[in-house]
C-alpha positions as CSV (number, residue, x, y, z in Angstrom):
1,M,-4.0,-5.9,-2.6
2,G,-0.6,-5.9,-1.6
3,H,0.1,-9.8,-1.6
4,L,-0.5,-9.9,-5.4
5,R,2.3,-8.1,-6.4
6,T,4.2,-11.4,-5.2
7,N,4.6,-12.8,-8.6
8,L,5.8,-9.7,-10.0
9,A,8.4,-9.6,-7.5
10,F,10.3,-12.5,-8.5
11,T,10.7,-10.9,-12.1
12,A,11.6,-7.5,-10.9
13,V,14.0,-9.2,-8.1
14,A,15.9,-11.8,-10.7
15,T,16.5,-8.9,-13.1
16,A,17.6,-6.6,-10.2
17,A,19.9,-9.0,-8.4
18,V,22.2,-9.6,-11.1
19,L,23.9,-6.1,-10.6
20,V,23.2,-6.3,-6.7
21,S,25.5,-9.2,-7.0
22,I,28.2,-7.3,-8.2
23,A,28.2,-5.3,-5.5
24,V,28.4,-8.0,-3.2
25,L,31.7,-9.8,-4.9
26,F,33.5,-6.0,-3.8
27,G,31.7,-5.4,-0.3
28,Y,35.1,-5.7,1.3
29,L,37.4,-3.9,-0.7
30,S,35.7,-0.8,-0.1
31,T,36.6,1.6,3.2
32,A,36.1,-0.2,6.1
33,P,33.4,1.4,8.5
34,S,34.6,3.6,11.2
35,A,33.7,3.7,15.2
36,N,33.9,7.4,14.6
37,T,31.6,8.0,11.7
38,L,28.1,6.9,10.5
39,R,27.6,7.4,6.7
40,L,23.9,8.0,6.0
41,G,22.5,7.8,2.5
42,F,19.4,9.1,1.9
43,F,16.9,10.5,-1.3
44,P,16.1,14.1,-1.7
45,N,12.5,13.2,-1.5
46,M,9.9,14.1,1.1
47,T,9.3,10.3,2.1
48,H,12.9,10.8,3.2
49,A,12.1,13.9,5.2
50,Q,13.8,12.7,8.7
51,A,17.1,12.6,6.6
52,L,17.0,15.9,5.3
53,F,15.4,17.7,8.2
54,G,17.9,15.4,10.9
55,I,21.1,16.3,8.6
56,A,20.2,19.9,7.5
57,T,19.0,21.1,11.2
58,G,22.6,19.4,12.2
59,Y,20.0,16.8,15.1
60,Y,22.1,13.7,14.1
61,Q,25.9,15.5,14.3
62,Q,24.7,16.8,17.6
63,A,23.2,14.0,18.9
64,F,27.0,12.1,18.6
65,G,29.0,15.0,19.8
66,S,31.9,16.9,18.1
67,E,34.6,13.7,18.1
68,F,31.6,11.9,15.5
69,S,31.3,12.3,11.9
70,I,28.1,11.9,10.0
71,Q,28.5,11.4,6.7
72,P,25.5,12.3,4.2
73,R,25.4,10.9,0.6
74,A,22.6,11.4,-1.8
75,F,21.3,8.8,-4.3
76,N,18.5,9.0,-7.2
77,A,16.8,5.7,-6.1
78,G,16.8,2.5,-4.3
79,P,19.3,-0.2,-6.2
80,M,22.0,2.3,-6.5
81,A,21.7,2.9,-2.4
82,I,21.4,-0.8,-1.9
83,Q,24.6,-1.5,-4.6
84,A,26.9,0.8,-2.2
85,L,25.5,-0.4,1.1
86,L,26.4,-3.7,-0.3
87,A,29.6,-3.2,-0.8
88,N,30.0,-0.7,2.7
89,Q,30.6,2.7,1.3
90,V,27.3,3.8,3.0
91,D,26.4,2.1,6.8
92,L,22.6,2.8,7.0
93,I,19.9,3.7,4.2
94,F,16.8,5.2,3.3
95,V,15.4,2.9,1.1
96,G,12.5,1.6,0.0
97,P,11.0,-2.4,0.3
98,S,11.5,-3.3,-3.2
99,P,15.1,-2.9,-3.2
100,T,15.7,-3.8,0.3
101,L,14.2,-6.6,-1.5
102,N,16.7,-7.2,-4.4
103,G,19.7,-7.0,-2.0
104,L,18.5,-10.3,0.1
105,A,17.5,-11.7,-3.4
106,A,21.3,-11.2,-4.0
107,A,23.2,-11.2,-1.0
108,G,21.4,-13.9,1.1
109,P,19.1,-13.9,3.9
110,D,21.9,-13.3,6.8
111,V,23.4,-10.1,5.0
112,L,20.9,-7.2,5.4
113,R,19.0,-5.5,8.1
114,V,15.7,-3.6,8.7
115,I,16.1,-1.8,11.9
116,A,12.9,0.4,11.6
117,G,10.2,2.2,9.2
118,A,10.6,5.9,8.4
119,A,7.6,6.6,5.6
120,S,4.4,5.0,5.0
121,G,2.3,6.5,1.4
122,G,4.1,9.2,-0.4
123,A,3.6,7.6,-3.7
124,S,1.4,8.2,-6.7
125,F,0.6,7.3,-10.2
126,V,0.5,10.6,-12.0
127,I,-0.8,11.0,-15.9
128,Q,-1.4,13.6,-18.1
129,P,-4.7,15.9,-17.6
130,D,-6.3,14.8,-21.1
131,L,-5.2,11.3,-20.6
132,N,-8.3,8.6,-20.6
133,L,-6.9,5.2,-19.4
134,A,-10.6,3.8,-18.5
135,K,-9.8,0.2,-20.2
136,D,-7.3,-2.0,-19.6
137,S,-6.1,-1.9,-23.2
138,D,-5.8,1.7,-22.7
139,F,-2.5,0.8,-21.1
140,A,-1.0,-0.5,-24.3
141,N,1.5,1.2,-26.2
142,R,1.8,4.1,-24.1
143,T,5.3,5.2,-22.7
144,F,5.5,5.8,-19.0
145,A,8.3,6.6,-16.5
146,T,10.0,5.6,-12.8
147,P,12.9,6.7,-10.8
148,Q,14.8,3.9,-11.4
149,K,14.3,0.0,-12.9
150,G,13.7,-2.1,-9.5
151,N,12.9,0.6,-7.2
152,T,10.0,0.5,-4.8
153,Q,8.0,2.6,-7.4
154,D,8.7,0.4,-11.0
155,L,7.9,-2.5,-9.0
156,A,4.2,-0.8,-8.1
157,L,3.9,0.4,-11.8
158,R,4.8,-3.0,-13.0
159,H,2.4,-5.0,-11.1
160,F,-0.3,-2.9,-11.9
161,L,0.3,-3.2,-15.2
162,W,0.4,-6.7,-15.0
163,M,-3.2,-6.8,-13.4
164,R,-4.6,-5.2,-16.7
165,G,-2.9,-7.8,-18.7
166,Q,0.2,-5.1,-20.3
167,T,4.5,-6.0,-19.7
168,S,6.7,-3.8,-20.3
169,K,8.5,-3.5,-24.1
170,D,11.2,-5.5,-21.5
171,E,9.0,-8.0,-20.7
172,G,8.0,-8.5,-24.5
173,G,5.0,-6.1,-24.0
174,S,4.3,-2.6,-25.6
175,V,4.4,-0.5,-23.0
176,D,7.3,1.7,-22.6
177,I,8.9,2.1,-19.3
178,I,11.6,4.6,-18.5
179,T,13.5,4.5,-15.8
180,T,16.9,6.1,-16.9
181,I,15.7,10.2,-16.5
182,G,15.8,10.7,-12.4
183,Y,13.3,12.7,-11.2
184,A,14.1,16.2,-12.9
185,G,14.0,14.1,-16.2
186,I,10.4,12.7,-15.9
187,L,9.3,16.0,-15.0
188,T,11.0,17.7,-17.8
189,Q,9.3,14.9,-20.2
190,F,6.3,15.2,-18.5
191,Q,5.9,19.2,-19.1
192,L,6.8,18.5,-23.0
193,H,4.2,15.4,-23.2
194,R,6.9,13.4,-24.3
195,I,5.8,10.9,-21.4
196,D,2.1,9.4,-20.9
197,G,2.5,9.6,-17.0
198,A,5.1,8.3,-14.4
199,W,4.4,6.6,-10.6
200,V,7.0,8.7,-8.5
201,P,7.3,9.3,-4.4
202,E,6.3,12.8,-3.2
203,P,7.5,15.4,-3.8
204,W,7.2,14.8,-7.4
205,A,4.0,13.3,-7.3
206,T,2.8,16.6,-6.3
207,R,4.9,18.6,-9.0
208,L,3.8,16.6,-11.6
209,V,0.3,17.8,-10.8
210,L,1.0,21.5,-9.9
211,E,3.9,22.4,-12.6
212,G,2.8,19.6,-14.9
213,H,-1.0,20.1,-14.9
214,G,-1.1,16.0,-14.3
215,K,-3.7,14.5,-12.8
216,V,-3.6,11.9,-9.9
217,L,-4.6,8.4,-11.7
218,V,-3.6,6.0,-8.5
219,D,-3.0,7.5,-5.1
220,E,-1.0,4.0,-4.0
221,R,-2.8,4.3,-0.4
222,T,-6.3,3.4,-2.2
223,L,-4.6,0.1,-3.1
224,W,-3.2,-1.1,0.4
225,P,-7.2,-1.4,2.0
226,P,-8.4,-0.9,4.6
227,K,-6.2,1.6,6.2
228,G,-4.5,2.4,3.0
229,Q,-0.6,2.6,4.7
230,F,2.5,0.8,3.1
231,V,5.8,0.9,3.7
232,T,7.7,3.7,0.9
233,T,10.9,4.6,3.2
234,Q,12.6,2.1,6.0
235,L,15.9,1.8,7.6
236,V,18.5,-0.9,6.5
237,T,21.9,-1.4,7.4
238,T,23.9,-4.7,7.3
239,K,24.3,-7.9,9.8
240,R,27.9,-7.0,10.0
241,Y,27.3,-3.2,10.8
242,L,24.8,-4.0,13.4
243,D,26.7,-6.8,15.1
244,A,30.3,-4.3,15.2
245,H,28.0,-0.6,15.9
246,R,24.9,-1.3,17.7
247,D,26.0,1.5,19.6
248,I,26.2,3.7,16.9
249,L,22.7,2.9,15.6
250,S,21.1,2.4,18.6
251,K,22.2,6.4,19.6
252,F,21.4,7.5,15.5
253,L,17.6,5.8,16.1
254,N,17.1,7.7,19.7
255,A,17.4,11.0,17.6
256,Y,15.4,10.1,14.5
257,V,12.7,9.1,16.7
258,N,12.8,12.7,17.9
259,V,12.8,13.9,14.6
260,T,10.1,11.6,13.4
261,L,7.9,12.9,16.1
262,R,8.6,16.4,15.5
263,L,7.8,16.0,11.4
264,Q,4.4,14.3,12.4
265,Q,3.7,18.0,13.9
266,A,5.8,20.1,11.5
267,A,5.6,24.0,11.5
268,A,5.7,25.7,8.4
269,S,9.6,26.5,9.2
270,D,10.0,22.9,9.3
271,L,9.1,22.0,5.7
272,T,11.0,25.3,4.7
273,I,13.7,23.6,6.1
274,V,13.4,20.2,4.2
275,N,12.5,22.3,1.2
276,G,15.7,23.3,1.5
277,A,17.7,20.5,1.5
278,I,15.9,19.3,-1.1
279,T,16.8,22.8,-3.2
280,N,20.9,22.1,-2.3
281,L,20.6,18.4,-3.5
282,T,18.5,19.0,-6.7
283,G,19.3,22.4,-7.6
284,T,15.7,23.5,-8.0
285,P,13.7,25.2,-5.3
286,L,10.0,24.1,-4.6
287,P,7.5,26.5,-4.1
288,Q,6.0,25.8,-0.3
289,E,2.3,24.9,-1.5
290,T,4.5,21.8,-3.2
291,V,6.0,20.5,-0.2
292,T,2.9,21.1,2.3
293,R,0.9,19.2,0.0
294,A,3.4,16.7,-0.7
295,R,3.7,16.2,3.3
296,T,-0.1,15.3,3.5
297,N,0.8,12.7,0.9
298,S,3.9,11.2,3.1
299,L,3.1,10.0,6.6
300,Y,6.4,9.7,9.3
301,D,4.4,7.1,11.2
302,L,5.8,5.6,14.8
303,T,2.0,4.0,15.8
304,I,2.1,0.7,14.6
305,L,5.6,0.2,16.1
306,D,4.0,1.4,19.0
307,E,1.4,-1.2,18.9
308,I,3.9,-3.7,18.2
309,L,5.6,-3.1,21.7
310,A,2.4,-2.7,23.3
311,A,1.3,-6.2,22.0
312,R,4.8,-7.4,23.9
313,G,4.2,-5.8,26.9
314,L,6.9,-3.0,26.1
315,P,6.8,0.7,26.7
316,P,5.8,3.1,23.3
317,V,8.3,5.1,21.2
318,T,8.6,8.3,23.0
319,G,11.3,11.6,22.3
320,L,14.1,11.5,24.4
């Protein structure tokens, strides 16, 4: 079903590209990258667990040594992160595929580079427990929320509605899609029954279920047969940074692979570290059950990369 999103993607890209292009115009006015610093962008989500764990434990910093600085910067959602990357305010970001597509549409194919995958899965459409959306017409005149207009979950929701003959109010339809209240605001409005549902990544999908007593209408993995794998998060940089600082990115990716391998077999203590990092950034501690359940919906998977490498006669990714 993934290819069916293409038509809707052009609408989302055209809208977001207007805003992103502003960042391109002023990109060269920002602080230049440093040979001794990596400015790393990410979100306080389980689908960005490698960033959260590696920063909180100091693992990335240790990989570079004391003469080098890892400067983390947290974002609420992908469009803001892509704008910051294009404006030369960060060097490398964890971000979803839809904001990356928006950035390519605005800046052109020679500006951005995807250098690794980060997470597969970990996004769901959660609705109120007493809501019955059995027919396509049941989605009309509803109010739903996503993290930000143009982000990966926003595009997923809009496509899902479009496949059912529904569109958002800003596209001439009857569905109100709220994109400006952030993750905490989505949870609060859901608990107050002011929105009918939300398409969000982990741990927020699990929080809507456990804390908001919602029910999962769509686990997005079911939309991507046969294995239910789809890109939620990837690592993106600029071609300019890649060409100038390949050594920095290579060292970071070596450490990143080790973190990914560890999180694939995460112990309870590892999840506690990730939970602590999310708490520090959001101000809200999560029940450990939420983190544990959210992890099962977010796969940090290097097997596809290994398959591609094997097909080319290259060795698989391993810890270093």
